[in-house]
N, C-alpha and C positions, 0 to 999 in steps of 0.2 A: 146654587146647589152646594151643599156642604161637602168638603173634601175629607175623606176618611183619614184617621190617624196614620195608618200604614202608608197612605199615599203622601201625606205630609213628610214622613220620614224618608220616603223614596226621593222626593223632590230635594230635600236638604242633603241627602247622601250624594245625589247626582251633582249638585252644585259643588260640594266639597271635593269630589273626584276631579271635576273639571279644573278647579282652582289649584289642586295639587299637581296636576299635569302641567299647568302653566308655569310652574317653578323650574321646569327642566329646560334644556336648550331648545332652539328653534332652527329652522332651515337657514343654513348659510352663516351661522353665528361666527364672527371673527374670521370669515373666509373671503378676503378681498380677491379679485376686484369686483365680482358680480354678487357676492354674498348669496342670497337665496330668496325664497318666497316671502320671507319677512321683509326684506329690503324692497321686493317688488311691490308689496302692499303699501309700504311707506312712501316709495317713490311715486306711486299713483296719487297719493295725497299731495305730495310736493308739486306734481304737475298740475293737478286740477285746481289748487288754490292760487297758483302763480301765473297760469296762462289762461287766455280766453278760451271758451268752449271750442271754437273752430280749430284750435291748435292741439286739442287733447290727443287726437289720433293721427296728427300730421307730423311727419318727420321735419325737423327744423333745427336751427342752431340751439334753441332752448329746449328742444325735446328730441333727443336721440332715441329713436325707436329700437335701436339695437341694445340700449340699456333699459331693460324692463319696460318697453313700451306697452301702453294699454292694449290688451287683447281680449277683453270681455265687453259685452254689450253696454249701452249707456247707463243702465241702472247701477251697474257696478261703479261706473265713473262718478255718478251722483253720490253714491255711498262713500266713495273715497273723498269727494269734495266735503261732505259733512264731517267726516272724521278728520280730514285735514284742517278744516276751519276750527274744530275744537283743539287740535294740536297747536295751531297757530296762537290760540288764546292762552294755552297752557305754557308754551315756550316756542317762540318763533323759530328757534334753531332746529326744531324737529322737522320742519318742512322748508327750510331756506333753500332757494333755488341753487342747484349745483353744490353748495357748501354742505348740504345735509346728507349727501350720498354716503352710505355706510354708517349712518348715525346709530349708535348702539349704547347710549348711556342707560343706567339703571332706571332713571326716571322715565325715559322713553320706552323702555321695555315694559314697565308697569302700565304706562298709558296704552300701549298697543294691545297688551293682554286684556285690559279693561274694555277696549273697543270690541273685542271678540265676545266678551261676556255680555255687553249691552246688545250686540247684534244677535246674540243667541236667544234673546227674548222672542224674536220672530219664530224661531223653531220651537222653543220650549213652550210658549203659550199655545201654539197650534197643537202640539202633542198633548198638552194638558187638557185642552178643550175637547180634542178628539176622544180621549179616554174617559173624561167626565161624562160626556154625552153618549158613551157607548155602554149599553147594558148596565147602567147604574153602578159602574165601577166594580164589575165582577173581577175575581182574581186574575183572569186571563188578560184583562185590559190594564190592570196594574203592572203586569209584566211587560205589556206592550210599551207603556210609558217608560219604564226603566230601560227596556231593550233598545228603543230608538234614541233616547236621550243620553244613555251611558255606553252605547256601543263603543268598544275600544278604538275602532278605526276612526269614527267620526270625531271622537274626543281628542285623539292623538293628532289628527291632521289639523284640526282647528286650533286647539289649545297648545299643542306641541309644535308640530311642523310650522304652522301658522297660515291659516286661510280663513275665509268667511263662507264656507259651505253651508253653515247654519242658516244663512239668509235665503239662498235659493232653495234649499231643501225645505226650509220652514214655509216659504211661500207655496211650494208644491204641496206640502202637507195641508196648508190651509185650503188649497183647491180641492184636495181629496176629501177633507172634512166638510166643505160646503156641498160637494157632490153627495156625500152620505146623508145630508139633510135636505136634499132636493133644491138647493139654492144654486142653480146652474149658472146664472149670470155672474154671481159673485165668484164662483169657481173659475169661470173664464177670465175674469179680471185678475184673480190671484195667480193663476197659472201663466197668464201673459206677463205678469210682473216677474215671475220666477224665470221664465225664458229670457227675459230682458236683463236679468242679473247674470245668469250664466247660460251660454248657448248649449251646454251639455244637457240642459233640461229637455232637449229634443229627445232624449232617451225615454221621457215620459209623455211626449206629445201625442203620439199615435193612439195609445189606449184612451187618453182623455178625449181626444177628438172623436173616436168611434163611439165612446160611451155617451158623450153629449149629443152626438148625431142621433143615436138610438133613442135618447130621452125625448128629443124633438119629434121623432117618428111616432112615439107612443101617444102623443097628444091626439084627442079626438077631432076629426075634421081637418081638411087641408088648410083652412085659414089659421087654425091654432098651431098646426105644425110649422107653417111658414112664419108666423109671428114669433114663435119660440126660437126658431133658427135665426131670425133677423135680430132678435134681442141679444143673443149670444154673439153673433157676428159683429154687431155694432159695438158691443162692450169690448170685444177683443180688438177691433180696429181703433177704437177711441183710446184704449190703453196704449197700444203701440204708437199711435200718432202723438200722444202726449209725451211719451218717453223719448221718442225720436225727433221731436219737433226741432231742436237746435241743429239737427243734422240732415234736415229734409231738403238738401240740394243734391244735385248729381255728384258733385265732387265730395261732399260730406258723406253721403251714403257709401260711395266707393271706398273712401278711406276707412270707415268703420267696418264694412263688410270684409274688406281685405284683411284687416287685423283680426277680426272675429273668426274667420274661416281660413286658416293659413295652410292651404293645400301645398304650398311650396316646401313645407317642412319635411315631407316624406310620410310614409305609412306609420312609422313609430320611431322613437328616439331611444329611450331606455327599455330594458326588458319588462314586458307587461304580460300578465297571465292570460293572453288572448290567443286566438287562432293563428294570427299572422306571425307573432313572435315564435310560436311553437313550430309552425311550418318552416320558418326561416332556418331552423336547426337542420332540417333535411334539404331544403331547397332555398338557395340564397335569392329570395324574391326581390330584395332591394337592389341587387345588381342586375337581375334579369329584366326588370320592368321599370319604366319611368313612373313617377307619382301619378300623372293623370290616368294611366292605364290601371294602376293599382286602385285608384279611387273608384273606378268603374266596377271593379271586382268587389270592392268593399260594399258599394251600394247594392249590387246584385245579391250578394249573400245576406246582407242585413235585411233587405226587403223580402227575400225568400223565407226567412224565419219570422219576420215581424208581421207582414201583411195577413197571413192566415190567422194569427192570434188576434189581430185587430178586427178582422171580419167575423171571427167567431164571437168576439165580444159584442159586436154590433147585433148579431143574430140572437145571442143569449146574454142580454145586458142585465147584470145584477152586480151588487157591490163586491161580492166575493170574487166574481169573475173579473171585475175590473182590477182588483189587486193582483190576482194570478197572472192576468194578461200584462200588467205593468212589470211584473217580475220577468216574464218571458221576453218581452220586447226590449226592456232595458238591458237584460243579460245578452240578448242577441246583438244589440248595439255595442256593448262592451267587448264581446268576443270577435265581432266581424267588421265594425266600422273603422273609419280612417283616423289615424293619429290619436290613439287612445292613451291616456295616462293611467298609471296604476291606481291613482286616487279616484278614478271614475267608478270604481266598484262601489263606492258609497251611494251612487245613484240607484244601484240595484238593491243595496242594503235597506233603503227606505221602504219600498213595498214589501220586501221580505219580512221586515220587522212588523209591519202592519198585518201581514198574513199569518202571524204567529198563532192566533186562535184556530186557524184552519190546518196549518201544517207545523205544529210546534217543534218537533225534533228536527225536521228538515231546515226550518228557519234558524234554529240555534246553531246547527252544524254549519250552515252556509255562513252565518255571521262570524263564526270562528275562523273559517277558511279565508273569508274576505280579510280578516285581520292578519292572518298568517301571510297572505300574498304580499303584504306591504312591509315585511320584515327588513328587506334591504334598504328601504327608505327610512325606516325607524333607525337602523344602524347608522346610516349616513348622517342623521340628525342627532345622534347620541340619545335616542329615546328607547333603547332596548329595555332598560330597567322598568320604566313605567308601562311599557307595552306588555311585558310579562306579568307584572303586578295586576294590571287591569284585566287581563285575560283570566287569571286565576280568580280574581274577585267576581268576574262575570260568571264563570262556571260554577262557583260556590253558590251564588245567588240563584242561578238557574236550577241547580240541583235541589235547592230548598223549595223551588216553585213547581218542579215537575216530578211526576211519577212515571218513569219510563218503562214501558213494557214492550221489549223488542224481541223478535225471533233471533235465532243464532246467526242468521245471515247478516242481518242488520248490525248485530253486535260485533261480528267479525269485521264488517266493513268499517265501522266506527273505530275499532282497535287499529286496523291497518292504516286508516287515514291519520289518526292521531300519532301513531308510531312514526309514520313518514314525515309528518310535520316536525315532530320533536327531533328526529335524527337529522333532518336537513338544517334546522335552526342551530343545533349544536355544532354541526360541521361548518356551517357558515361563520359561526362566532369563534370557533377554536382552531380549525384546520386551515392552514394557508392553501389556496388553490394551486394546481400545477402551473408552472411558469408559462406553458404554452396556452393554458386556458384560464386566464386571470379572473374571468367572470363565471366560472363553472358553477359555483354554489348559487349565485344569483339566478343563473339560467335554470338550474334544477328546481329551485323554489318556484320560478315562473311556470315551468312545465307541469310540476306536481299540482300547482293551483289550477292551471288550465284543465287538467284531467278532471278535477273536482267540479269546476264550473260547467264543463261540458256535461258531466253526469247530472248536475243540478238542472241544467236546461232540459235535459231529457225527462227528468222527474216532473218538473213543473209543467212541461208540455203535456205529459200524461195526465197530470192533475187537471189541467184546463180542459182538455178534450174528452176525458173519460170520467170526469167528476168523481175522483177517488181521493179527495182531500184528506180522508181519515185512514188511509191505508197503513200509516204508521200509528200504532196505538200508543198515544201519549196522553196522560191525564194531568189536569192542572189542579193543584191544591186549592 
């Protein structure tokens, strides 16, 4: 299918933006002894190319798990192995065991940035395919492409801070795309791969499970229902078995699972715009309860918000409801689940971006707040300038794509929201916090963002259960 000229320009603009952000600093630059996520990704390459598979997740003399030990599922480790093998061919010093710790030459920085760009092919091609196959590239799907590929948050975390979220999110997007085309077995394989790249894809697991289950239920006759379910189940188990094959021993499974689900870390580390961090302002839950008890409360609250959305999707399964359900369930996981990172909001941003044709203004507003919620992280990584520049560009392009018709209550809400975000950002950047409360501005940004996310959860729950996706009047050019 021929790609329209506007779409070609959008693709080139998106790539240019990503490369521009990659010129800025990254997590932990020149900050010994642990550096940051950049060093974590490099160290995983070092470990995987120098040690046998059985030692990748095992604490040993050659693999100190306290120094950025692998804590993602095996597909991430294989990705690190491939990138590390390329690094070894370019310059063995990039991944030399022990000696490469903290390696930050310009050549290595260029190499690492290029690995993100190459990995982003998974995400970019899935987004391009989704939009090309959707409504013959109507303007709303051109915006979806730009919205998901150039969202300031995803771009700054992968190309600035330094991670490979584009792989897991890209695989999840392939699963969603296959679902939209009725290729459910391929969707199961793609999502199983996403879950085996990053365990946080559990945020999307329930809606995909309920949707595929409903699709099997739709088949005529019990035999066809069972065959459809069996095909999806076999495809899922085969994908997991293939990926986990080197670790399919009791000891191997225990080592990986312990690293992937670190319940001993506590309910949260840094300030995150979720329920528990906000509650901790009033009630010091981290001192009142032990992690196992907190984990039970997390599970209870997450299930209370997630299961009704999943069951509703099962009863009324259609693609629009799948996207709205993914928003609600992933947002419930972000707000209530155990040990959430601020970057996990990107998992909610994916279905929000895809739901743009149904809830344009709410989606755009959410993506801006998701970006704002990570301001302290951007500041820590010296990424404030590109974060502001990207947001301004994002809003300019959105303004050119949308014709917004809001009542005065919505306009007032948007004004108040934006004013609060601007005021807190300016205060965070310019005013030293009180000596007694050194993290005051970070905490207020977290709480202000949580208020928005709680409101968004209420709105999208209303959209899912009362079918009012167009209650905000927004037209697309």
